[in-house]
MIDOSE-1310 file (N, C-alpha, C; in nm, 2 decimals, decimal comma, always signed):
residues 229
mtel	+0,06/-0,13/-0,02/+0,01/+0,01/+0,02/+0,11/+0,13/+0,00; +0,09/+0,22/-0,10/+0,15/+0,34/-0,14/+0,08/+0,46/-0,13; +0,10/+0,53/+0,01/+0,06/+0,65/-0,02/+0,07/+0,77/-0,13; +0,00/+0,83/-0,24/+0,05/+0,89/-0,31/+0,02/+1,09/-0,30
dgst	-0,10/+1,14/-0,21/-0,08/+1,29/-0,21/-0,19/+1,24/-0,06; -0,19/+1,15/+0,02/-0,24/+1,18/+0,11/-0,41/+1,12/+0,16; -0,43/+1,14/+0,05/-0,59/+1,08/+0,07/-0,61/+0,93/-0,03; -0,54/+0,91/-0,12/-0,54/+0,83/-0,23/-0,42/+0,71/-0,20
ytis	-0,46/+0,57/-0,22/-0,36/+0,46/-0,19/-0,34/+0,41/-0,33; -0,28/+0,34/-0,33/-0,22/+0,21/-0,45/-0,24/+0,07/-0,36; -0,33/-0,03/-0,41/-0,27/-0,17/-0,30/-0,24/-0,23/-0,41; -0,16/-0,34/-0,42/-0,10/-0,41/-0,51/-0,08/-0,54/-0,43
gvdy	-0,03/-0,64/-0,49/-0,06/-0,81/-0,45/+0,14/-0,81/-0,41; +0,16/-0,89/-0,33/+0,29/-0,92/-0,29/+0,35/-0,98/-0,36; +0,52/-0,92/-0,42/+0,59/-0,98/-0,51/+0,65/-1,10/-0,44; +0,59/-1,27/-0,48/+0,65/-1,36/-0,43/+0,75/-1,41/-0,49
svpq	+0,84/-1,34/-0,56/+0,94/-1,35/-0,66/+1,09/-1,29/-0,54; +1,05/-1,21/-0,46/+1,12/-1,15/-0,35/+1,12/-1,24/-0,25; +1,22/-1,30/-0,19/+1,20/-1,37/-0,01/+1,15/-1,32/+0,05; +1,01/-1,38/+0,11/+0,95/-1,31/+0,22/+1,03/-1,29/+0,35
wdda	+1,11/-1,41/+0,38/+1,13/-1,46/+0,51/+1,28/-1,43/+0,52; +1,35/-1,41/+0,65/+1,48/-1,40/+0,69/+1,53/-1,56/+0,64; +1,68/-1,54/+0,59/+1,75/-1,62/+0,59/+1,86/-1,68/+0,72; +1,89/-1,78/+0,75/+1,96/-1,83/+0,87/+2,11/-1,78/+0,82
lvgd	+2,14/-1,70/+0,92/+2,29/-1,64/+0,87/+2,41/-1,73/+0,93; +2,37/-1,79/+0,98/+2,46/-1,88/+1,13/+2,43/-2,00/+1,10; +2,53/-2,10/+1,11/+2,53/-2,26/+1,18/+2,49/-2,32/+1,02; +2,38/-2,45/+1,06/+2,35/-2,54/+0,93/+2,22/-2,56/+0,98
dvtn	+2,21/-2,66/+0,95/+2,09/-2,77/+0,94/+2,06/-2,83/+1,09; +2,17/-2,89/+1,16/+2,20/-2,92/+1,28/+2,18/-2,80/+1,37; +2,26/-2,69/+1,37/+2,28/-2,59/+1,47/+2,17/-2,51/+1,45; +2,11/-2,47/+1,36/+2,04/-2,38/+1,36/+1,93/-2,41/+1,22
peps	+1,84/-2,50/+1,28/+1,74/-2,60/+1,19/+1,65/-2,51/+1,16; +1,58/-2,56/+1,04/+1,46/-2,44/+0,98/+1,36/-2,50/+1,10; +1,26/-2,40/+1,12/+1,12/-2,36/+1,19/+1,07/-2,51/+1,15; +0,99/-2,56/+1,26/+0,92/-2,70/+1,24/+0,78/-2,69/+1,16
figk	+0,77/-2,54/+1,13/+0,62/-2,58/+1,04/+0,65/-2,56/+0,88; +0,79/-2,58/+0,83/+0,80/-2,63/+0,72/+0,74/-2,76/+0,68; +0,70/-2,74/+0,56/+0,61/-2,85/+0,50/+0,50/-2,90/+0,59; +0,44/-2,87/+0,69/+0,32/-2,91/+0,74/+0,22/-2,75/+0,71
nink	+0,10/-2,79/+0,74/-0,01/-2,71/+0,69/-0,05/-2,62/+0,86; -0,04/-2,48/+0,84/-0,08/-2,39/+0,93/-0,18/-2,40/+0,94; -0,24/-2,38/+1,08/-0,37/-2,41/+1,15/-0,39/-2,26/+1,16; -0,30/-2,14/+1,23/-0,35/-2,04/+1,23/-0,24/-1,96/+1,29
mlff	-0,25/-1,82/+1,26/-0,12/-1,71/+1,29/-0,18/-1,62/+1,40; -0,11/-1,55/+1,50/-0,14/-1,48/+1,56/-0,02/-1,44/+1,65; -0,01/-1,30/+1,73/+0,10/-1,27/+1,78/+0,08/-1,28/+1,94; +0,20/-1,26/+1,99/+0,19/-1,30/+2,12/+0,35/-1,25/+2,21
rnrf	+0,35/-1,18/+2,27/+0,46/-1,14/+2,34/+0,56/-1,05/+2,25; +0,48/-1,01/+2,17/+0,53/-0,90/+2,06/+0,63/-0,98/+1,97; +0,60/-1,15/+1,91/+0,58/-1,21/+1,82/+0,51/-1,29/+1,79; +0,56/-1,26/+1,65/+0,43/-1,35/+1,55/+0,48/-1,52/+1,54
sila	+0,34/-1,54/+1,57/+0,35/-1,71/+1,61/+0,27/-1,77/+1,49; +0,30/-1,89/+1,46/+0,26/-1,98/+1,37/+0,23/-2,12/+1,44; +0,07/-2,16/+1,42/+0,07/-2,30/+1,49/+0,02/-2,38/+1,33; +0,11/-2,49/+1,36/+0,13/-2,60/+1,24/+0,16/-2,75/+1,33
deni	+0,08/-2,82/+1,33/+0,09/-2,92/+1,39/+0,07/-2,91/+1,53; +0,15/-2,98/+1,62/+0,14/-3,01/+1,75/+0,24/-2,87/+1,80; +0,31/-2,81/+1,70/+0,40/-2,70/+1,75/+0,32/-2,57/+1,72; +0,41/-2,49/+1,84/+0,37/-2,31/+1,83/+0,53/-2,26/+1,79
vmsr	+0,57/-2,20/+1,66/+0,64/-2,12/+1,60/+0,66/-2,03/+1,66; +0,74/-1,92/+1,69/+0,74/-1,78/+1,76/+0,85/-1,74/+1,68; +0,82/-1,60/+1,63/+0,97/-1,53/+1,55/+1,04/-1,46/+1,66; +1,11/-1,41/+1,62/+1,21/-1,30/+1,72/+1,14/-1,22/+1,79
pgdf	+1,15/-1,13/+1,87/+1,09/-1,06/+1,91/+1,06/-0,91/+1,84; +0,98/-0,87/+1,75/+0,97/-0,75/+1,69/+1,08/-0,75/+1,57; +1,10/-0,91/+1,52/+1,14/-0,90/+1,38/+1,05/-1,07/+1,33; +0,97/-0,98/+1,29/+0,85/-1,11/+1,24/+0,84/-1,20/+1,16
tnff	+0,98/-1,17/+1,09/+0,98/-1,26/+0,96/+1,10/-1,34/+0,93; +1,17/-1,30/+1,08/+1,31/-1,40/+1,15/+1,28/-1,50/+1,21; +1,28/-1,65/+1,19/+1,29/-1,77/+1,29/+1,41/-1,86/+1,26; +1,48/-1,78/+1,30/+1,63/-1,84/+1,29/+1,68/-1,76/+1,41
aksa	+1,80/-1,81/+1,48/+1,86/-1,82/+1,61/+1,94/-1,72/+1,53; +1,96/-1,61/+1,63/+2,12/-1,57/+1,62/+2,25/-1,57/+1,60; +2,27/-1,70/+1,70/+2,42/-1,78/+1,72/+2,42/-1,92/+1,72; +2,47/-1,98/+1,63/+2,49/-2,13/+1,63/+2,54/-2,20/+1,77
iqli	+2,60/-2,11/+1,83/+2,71/-2,19/+1,99/+2,64/-2,16/+2,08; +2,51/-2,05/+2,11/+2,43/-2,06/+2,23/+2,32/-2,01/+2,19; +2,19/-2,03/+2,28/+2,09/-1,93/+2,30/+2,09/-1,81/+2,40; +2,01/-1,75/+2,35/+1,96/-1,61/+2,34/+1,84/-1,59/+2,37
dsdp	+1,82/-1,47/+2,46/+1,66/-1,45/+2,49/+1,57/-1,41/+2,37; +1,62/-1,35/+2,27/+1,59/-1,33/+2,15/+1,56/-1,39/+2,03; +1,60/-1,50/+2,10/+1,58/-1,62/+1,93/+1,45/-1,65/+1,95; +1,42/-1,74/+1,81/+1,28/-1,79/+1,77/+1,24/-1,90/+1,91
idia	+1,12/-1,95/+1,90/+1,07/-2,01/+2,03/+1,00/-2,12/+1,93; +1,05/-2,25/+1,93/+0,97/-2,38/+1,85/+0,95/-2,45/+1,96; +0,83/-2,47/+2,05/+0,78/-2,58/+2,11/+0,67/-2,65/+2,08; +0,65/-2,79/+2,13/+0,53/-2,89/+2,11/+0,44/-2,90/+2,20
asse	+0,33/-2,91/+2,17/+0,26/-2,97/+2,30/+0,21/-3,11/+2,28; +0,21/-3,16/+2,41/+0,23/-3,33/+2,40/+0,12/-3,39/+2,48; +0,07/-3,49/+2,44/-0,02/-3,55/+2,55/-0,06/-3,66/+2,48; -0,12/-3,72/+2,56/-0,18/-3,90/+2,50/-0,25/-3,88/+2,45
ypai	-0,31/-3,78/+2,39/-0,42/-3,74/+2,26/-0,33/-3,69/+2,17; -0,36/-3,73/+2,03/-0,36/-3,64/+1,94/-0,33/-3,48/+1,96; -0,24/-3,41/+1,97/-0,22/-3,26/+2,04/-0,23/-3,17/+1,92; -0,29/-3,18/+1,80/-0,28/-3,07/+1,72/-0,31/-2,96/+1,75
ifdg	-0,28/-2,85/+1,73/-0,31/-2,72/+1,80/-0,38/-2,61/+1,67; -0,51/-2,60/+1,75/-0,58/-2,50/+1,61/-0,59/-2,38/+1,64; -0,61/-2,33/+1,77/-0,64/-2,19/+1,78/-0,58/-2,13/+1,93; -0,56/-2,00/+1,96/-0,52/-2,02/+2,05/-0,57/-1,84/+2,11
iqvn	-0,58/-1,80/+2,22/-0,61/-1,69/+2,29/-0,55/-1,66/+2,38; -0,49/-1,51/+2,41/-0,44/-1,47/+2,52/-0,53/-1,44/+2,66; -0,43/-1,51/+2,77/-0,45/-1,41/+2,89/-0,39/-1,38/+2,97; -0,37/-1,31/+3,08/-0,30/-1,24/+3,15/-0,17/-1,33/+3,18
tglv	-0,19/-1,49/+3,18/-0,08/-1,55/+3,24/-0,01/-1,65/+3,16; -0,07/-1,58/+3,00/-0,01/-1,67/+2,90/-0,08/-1,68/+2,77; -0,06/-1,80/+2,69/-0,14/-1,80/+2,59/-0,24/-1,94/+2,64; -0,32/-1,96/+2,61/-0,41/-2,04/+2,60/-0,43/-2,14/+2,47
lfsk	-0,39/-2,26/+2,42/-0,37/-2,32/+2,30/-0,54/-2,43/+2,30; -0,55/-2,44/+2,18/-0,68/-2,53/+2,17/-0,64/-2,66/+2,09; -0,67/-2,77/+2,13/-0,65/-2,90/+2,01/-0,80/-2,97/+2,00; -0,82/-3,01/+1,93/-0,96/-3,11/+1,92/-1,02/-3,14/+2,12
nqqf	-0,93/-3,19/+2,17/-1,00/-3,26/+2,27/-0,91/-3,19/+2,43; -0,83/-3,10/+2,45/-0,76/-3,05/+2,51/-0,71/-2,92/+2,49; -0,70/-2,84/+2,61/-0,64/-2,70/+2,63/-0,51/-2,69/+2,67; -0,40/-2,63/+2,66/-0,25/-2,59/+2,69/-0,26/-2,47/+2,72
mltt	-0,15/-2,45/+2,81/-0,08/-2,31/+2,86/+0,04/-2,27/+2,81; +0,08/-2,20/+2,74/+0,18/-2,18/+2,70/+0,23/-2,04/+2,77; +0,32/-2,04/+2,88/+0,37/-1,97/+2,97/+0,54/-1,97/+3,01; +0,53/-1,91/+3,10/+0,67/-1,92/+3,14/+0,68/-1,88/+3,32
dsdv	+0,79/-1,92/+3,37/+0,80/-1,87/+3,47/+0,89/-1,78/+3,53; +0,94/-1,74/+3,40/+1,05/-1,59/+3,40/+0,97/-1,48/+3,40; +1,04/-1,38/+3,40/+0,99/-1,25/+3,33/+1,03/-1,25/+3,23; +1,11/-1,35/+3,12/+1,12/-1,31/+2,98/+1,06/-1,44/+2,94
lspq	+1,00/-1,44/+2,82/+0,95/-1,53/+2,75/+1,07/-1,55/+2,66; +1,17/-1,70/+2,70/+1,27/-1,71/+2,56/+1,27/-1,86/+2,55; +1,37/-1,90/+2,46/+1,32/-2,05/+2,43/+1,38/-2,16/+2,55; +1,47/-2,09/+2,64/+1,50/-2,17/+2,76/+1,40/-2,17/+2,83
taki	+1,34/-2,06/+2,87/+1,17/-2,04/+2,96/+1,08/-2,09/+2,93; +1,03/-2,11/+2,79/+0,87/-2,11/+2,77/+0,86/-2,26/+2,80; +0,72/-2,27/+2,81/+0,69/-2,44/+2,85/+0,55/-2,43/+2,86; +0,48/-2,55/+2,79/+0,34/-2,56/+2,75/+0,30/-2,66/+2,84
nava	+0,19/-2,61/+2,92/+0,12/-2,74/+3,03/-0,01/-2,75/+2,99; -0,08/-2,86/+3,02/-0,21/-2,90/+2,96/-0,30/-2,87/+3,12; -0,39/-2,74/+3,09/-0,46/-2,74/+3,18/-0,62/-2,75/+3,20; -0,66/-2,84/+3,06/-0,81/-2,87/+3,05/-0,83/-2,96/+2,98
synf	-0,91/-3,09/+2,95/-0,91/-3,18/+2,84/-1,09/-3,16/+2,79; -1,16/-3,07/+2,76/-1,28/-3,06/+2,68/-1,26/-3,05/+2,54; -1,40/-3,07/+2,47/-1,35/-3,13/+2,33/-1,38/-2,95/+2,25; -1,31/-2,91/+2,12/-1,33/-2,83/+2,10/-1,38/-2,81/+1,95
nhkt	-1,47/-2,75/+1,90/-1,46/-2,75/+1,75/-1,39/-2,64/+1,68; -1,31/-2,71/+1,64/-1,17/-2,64/+1,53/-1,20/-2,55/+1,43; -1,33/-2,58/+1,39/-1,40/-2,51/+1,28/-1,43/-2,36/+1,34; -1,44/-2,33/+1,44/-1,46/-2,21/+1,51/-1,34/-2,13/+1,58
npis	-1,34/-2,04/+1,68/-1,25/-2,00/+1,73/-1,27/-1,96/+1,86; -1,20/-1,97/+1,98/-1,22/-1,95/+2,12/-1,25/-1,78/+2,11; -1,32/-1,74/+2,22/-1,35/-1,57/+2,25/-1,34/-1,53/+2,37; -1,29/-1,44/+2,37/-1,27/-1,36/+2,47/-1,39/-1,30/+2,52
lgtt	-1,45/-1,32/+2,65/-1,55/-1,25/+2,72/-1,55/-1,16/+2,83; -1,41/-1,10/+2,80/-1,35/-0,98/+2,88/-1,25/-1,07/+2,97; -1,26/-1,13/+3,09/-1,20/-1,17/+3,17/-1,23/-1,31/+3,20; -1,28/-1,37/+3,08/-1,30/-1,52/+3,05/-1,28/-1,57/+2,90
igfi	-1,26/-1,68/+2,88/-1,27/-1,74/+2,77/-1,41/-1,83/+2,74; -1,45/-1,79/+2,59/-1,59/-1,88/+2,56/-1,56/-1,99/+2,45; -1,60/-2,07/+2,43/-1,57/-2,19/+2,33/-1,68/-2,27/+2,27; -1,67/-2,33/+2,18/-1,75/-2,45/+2,10/-1,73/-2,58/+2,13
dnan	-1,79/-2,66/+2,20/-1,78/-2,82/+2,18/-1,88/-2,87/+2,10; -1,83/-2,96/+2,01/-1,91/-3,00/+1,85/-1,91/-3,19/+1,87; -1,89/-3,21/+1,98/-1,85/-3,40/+2,04/-1,98/-3,48/+2,05; -2,09/-3,42/+2,05/-2,22/-3,51/+2,11/-2,32/-3,44/+1,98
kfsr	-2,46/-3,49/+2,02/-2,57/-3,44/+1,89/-2,56/-3,32/+1,91; -2,55/-3,21/+2,00/-2,57/-3,07/+1,98/-2,45/-2,99/+2,00; -2,44/-2,94/+1,97/-2,35/-2,83/+1,99/-2,32/-2,77/+2,14; -2,24/-2,74/+2,21/-2,21/-2,68/+2,34/-2,15/-2,56/+2,37
ffem	-2,18/-2,49/+2,46/-2,08/-2,35/+2,47/-2,06/-2,34/+2,62; -1,90/-2,34/+2,62/-1,84/-2,35/+2,75/-1,77/-2,22/+2,78; -1,76/-2,16/+2,88/-1,71/-2,07/+2,98/-1,60/-2,12/+3,05; -1,42/-2,05/+3,01/-1,34/-2,09/+3,08/-1,29/-1,97/+3,18
arvl	-1,31/-2,01/+3,34/-1,25/-1,86/+3,39/-1,10/-1,92/+3,47; -1,05/-1,79/+3,57/-0,94/-1,85/+3,63/-0,87/-1,96/+3,56; -0,79/-1,92/+3,46/-0,67/-1,95/+3,38/-0,56/-1,91/+3,44; -0,51/-1,99/+3,52/-0,33/-1,98/+3,59/-0,27/-2,08/+3,55
rege	-0,16/-2,04/+3,58/-0,03/-2,12/+3,51/+0,00/-2,23/+3,58; -0,06/-2,25/+3,72/-0,07/-2,40/+3,78/-0,22/-2,39/+3,82; -0,28/-2,52/+3,81/-0,40/-2,58/+3,85/-0,49/-2,56/+3,76; -0,61/-2,59/+3,77/-0,71/-2,62/+3,66/-0,80/-2,50/+3,66
pevv	-0,88/-2,45/+3,58/-0,96/-2,35/+3,52/-1,10/-2,43/+3,60; -1,16/-2,35/+3,57/-1,31/-2,32/+3,62/-1,39/-2,31/+3,47; -1,45/-2,40/+3,45/-1,51/-2,44/+3,30/-1,66/-2,44/+3,32; -1,78/-2,38/+3,28/-1,93/-2,38/+3,29/-2,01/-2,44/+3,15
eqsk	-2,07/-2,51/+3,15/-2,11/-2,56/+3,02/-2,26/-2,40/+3,03; -2,23/-2,31/+2,97/-2,34/-2,21/+2,98/-2,46/-2,25/+2,90; -2,48/-2,33/+2,78/-2,58/-2,37/+2,72/-2,64/-2,47/+2,76; -2,62/-2,52/+2,87/-2,71/-2,67/+2,98/-2,87/-2,66/+2,97
vvss	-2,87/-2,52/+3,01/-2,98/-2,50/+3,01/-3,07/-2,50/+2,86; -3,00/-2,49/+2,78/-3,10/-2,51/+2,65/-3,04/-2,62/+2,55; -3,00/-2,72/+2,61/-2,92/-2,83/+2,59/-2,92/-2,90/+2,40; -3,05/-2,84/+2,36/-3,10/-2,88/+2,24/-3,08/-2,78/+2,15
llpk	-3,08/-2,68/+2,20/-3,09/-2,53/+2,10/-2,97/-2,53/+2,00; -2,86/-2,54/+2,05/-2,74/-2,52/+1,92/-2,72/-2,64/+1,83; -2,74/-2,63/+1,69/-2,70/-2,75/+1,61/-2,55/-2,77/+1,62; -2,54/-2,91/+1,58/-2,42/-2,96/+1,54/-2,35/-2,89/+1,42
dlnl	-2,22/-2,88/+1,44/-2,16/-2,84/+1,29/-2,15/-2,70/+1,31; -2,13/-2,63/+1,40/-2,12/-2,43/+1,41/-2,04/-2,46/+1,35; -2,00/-2,31/+1,26/-1,86/-2,27/+1,22/-1,84/-2,14/+1,21; -1,94/-2,06/+1,24/-1,95/-1,89/+1,31/-1,97/-1,89/+1,41
vans	-1,88/-1,79/+1,46/-1,87/-1,76/+1,62/-1,89/-1,57/+1,61; -1,97/-1,51/+1,67/-1,90/-1,36/+1,71/-2,00/-1,30/+1,78; -1,90/-1,22/+1,87/-1,95/-1,17/+1,97/-1,91/-1,03/+2,00; -1,98/-0,96/+2,06/-1,95/-0,77/+2,11/-1,96/-0,80/+2,25
rens	-1,85/-0,77/+2,32/-1,84/-0,74/+2,46/-1,92/-0,61/+2,52; -1,89/-0,52/+2,41/-1,98/-0,42/+2,43/-2,12/-0,43/+2,49; -2,20/-0,53/+2,43/-2,38/-0,55/+2,41/-2,38/-0,69/+2,54; -2,25/-0,72/+2,53/-2,24/-0,88/+2,61/-2,33/-0,99/+2,58
aiff	-2,31/-1,01/+2,42/-2,35/-1,08/+2,34/-2,28/-1,17/+2,24; -2,33/-1,28/+2,21/-2,22/-1,39/+2,13/-2,36/-1,44/+2,04; -2,30/-1,45/+1,91/-2,40/-1,56/+1,84/-2,36/-1,64/+1,76; -2,43/-1,77/+1,75/-2,38/-1,83/+1,66/-2,45/-1,90/+1,54
gtkg	-2,33/-1,93/+1,41/-2,41/-1,92/+1,33/-2,36/-2,09/+1,23; -2,42/-2,12/+1,15/-2,30/-2,15/+0,99/-2,34/-2,12/+0,86; -2,24/-2,12/+0,78/-2,20/-2,06/+0,70/-2,35/-2,09/+0,60; -2,39/-2,04/+0,53/-2,50/-2,08/+0,42/-2,63/-2,08/+0,50
gtki	-2,64/-2,09/+0,65/-2,76/-2,12/+0,70/-2,85/-1,99/+0,71; -2,94/-2,03/+0,77/-3,07/-1,90/+0,73/-3,08/-1,90/+0,89; -3,04/-1,91/+1,00/-3,08/-1,91/+1,13/-2,95/-1,88/+1,22; -2,97/-1,80/+1,34/-2,87/-1,77/+1,43/-2,92/-1,79/+1,57
qgfr	-2,83/-1,83/+1,67/-2,83/-1,84/+1,78/-2,80/-1,74/+1,87; -2,84/-1,68/+1,98/-2,77/-1,57/+2,04/-2,76/-1,61/+2,21; -2,65/-1,57/+2,24/-2,65/-1,58/+2,41/-2,62/-1,43/+2,46; -2,69/-1,42/+2,55/-2,71/-1,25/+2,63/-2,65/-1,27/+2,75
yfss	-2,56/-1,22/+2,84/-2,48/-1,26/+2,94/-2,44/-1,09/+3,00; -2,49/-1,11/+3,13/-2,40/-1,04/+3,23/-2,35/-1,07/+3,37; -2,31/-0,98/+3,42/-2,26/-0,99/+3,56/-2,30/-0,93/+3,68; -2,33/-1,02/+3,78/-2,38/-0,93/+3,88/-2,26/-0,97/+4,05
sekr	-2,20/-0,84/+4,04/-2,10/-0,87/+4,17/-2,03/-1,00/+4,12; -1,97/-1,10/+4,16/-1,86/-1,16/+4,13/-1,92/-1,28/+4,02; -2,08/-1,28/+4,02/-2,11/-1,43/+3,92/-2,18/-1,39/+3,82; -2,15/-1,46/+3,71/-2,20/-1,45/+3,59/-2,36/-1,51/+3,57
l	-2,46/-1,39/+3,54/-2,58/-1,48/+3,53/-2,63/-1,46/+3,39
């Protein structure tokens, strides 16, 4: 996008003949390997702690801080705090990560049947301090996305005959979060295979739908003291 006269812009496509990613300047494929998303399907791209993050298979790959196209280490002989982070989630189930959402203690990652927390016990998130912990084991409809409800997280489960809407609160680095099925009182209202979720925190409303469908379902919520009503 190029500014011409202050009010008019020209928009053009990306020139893919020019390399879009930084090259490795030190080491080889052993001492400075390629990022693990190479050759894999990318499920999601997002930002976390000033790093460009790519979710691919069971891995989350994070660029250098502020250098969003650089996924290679600066040195081949030692790790430094600003090096990229390439870390995998592990579980007894397939842990392919489809989405993530940031909370004040870290990044909550969603696989089809489990939730993980990317966090650190240090003041600095680095390749040496980053870790992924399992925090819950709820089914997640990977065709939708988790949403922020201000201080909590909402997500859709698609495992049964009908969809279910869950709210996750108190997501901490240690211990289990509180998860409530908010759609339990209307357990047969949400159809299966939802793939559209839209929310408005200003209006305390969430809407669910299906692409190409003609119906939407709404969830209106409000808080009284410390309780969600």
